[in-house]
N, C-alpha and C positions, 0 to 999 in steps of 0.2 A: 262420584264425591260424596264424602259422610256428612252427616250431618252432625255436631257436637253440640254437646250442654252444658251453657253457662252461667255458672249462680253468682249476683255480688255480695258478699258479708256484709256491706255496707251499707245498703237499702235493700235486702232480699229478694232483687229484681231477678229472677228463674227465667232465662234463653236460650232459643237455639240455634245455631248459626249453621252454615250449609256451604263448608271452606273446603279448601284442597286439602290434602296426606301434607304438602311442603308448605304449607301456608305456615306461619306462627299462631299460637296460639293469641286471641283477642287480649287486652291488659287494661281499656276501659267499657267500663259501665256506660252504652248506649240510655239508659233511664238518667241517670245522678252524674254521668259524668266522670265519675272518678274512677280511680285506675285502682287493682287491687281484683278484679276478675278474676276466679278460678272455674279453669276445665273438668267438669264430670267426668266420673267414670258410668258412664251408660252400657245397659246389657245390648246395646246392638238392633239392627233393625231387623234381625231373622231371615227366614231361607227365603226369596222367594221364588218363584218358579214360570216361569215363561213360556208361551207354546200352548198348544193346544191343552194342556194337561195330564194329568197322570190318576186313571183308575181302577178301580181292582181287579178288574179281569185284564191287564195287559199282563202280571205276571203270575195267574193263579194256575192252577197245576188243572192237569183234567181228571177229575176224579170218576173211583169207580159206584157205579149205582147200587151194587152187595154193599159195597161197607159204608156208605153216608144211609142204610136204613137197618144197618144193625144193630141193636139195643142191646149193649151192657149193662147187666147188672149186677150193683154195689154186692159184695159179700157183706152181709151180717156176723159183727163180730157176739161170738158168742159169750156170755156172763157165766164167771163161777161162781157157786155159792162158797162162802166157807161155812165147813160143821162148829157151831156149838160147843166147848167141852166145857 
């Protein structure tokens, strides 16, 4: 079940409510008891991984020792001088 964020425009109270997706949005503020509460657009809780976890070595490709140790020198750019006329 998702957590929804609400704000009361009358008293400025902001709160979260844990409710089912099938439930109707709240209409009254729990602090001032007035109607007119607005549901805010939230970014969501994000992705949650459960279990033993994911590691960088899980999908690592086998490496060749010769290609890992080889170094490549960057090519130096050649400069040209303009002739003064």
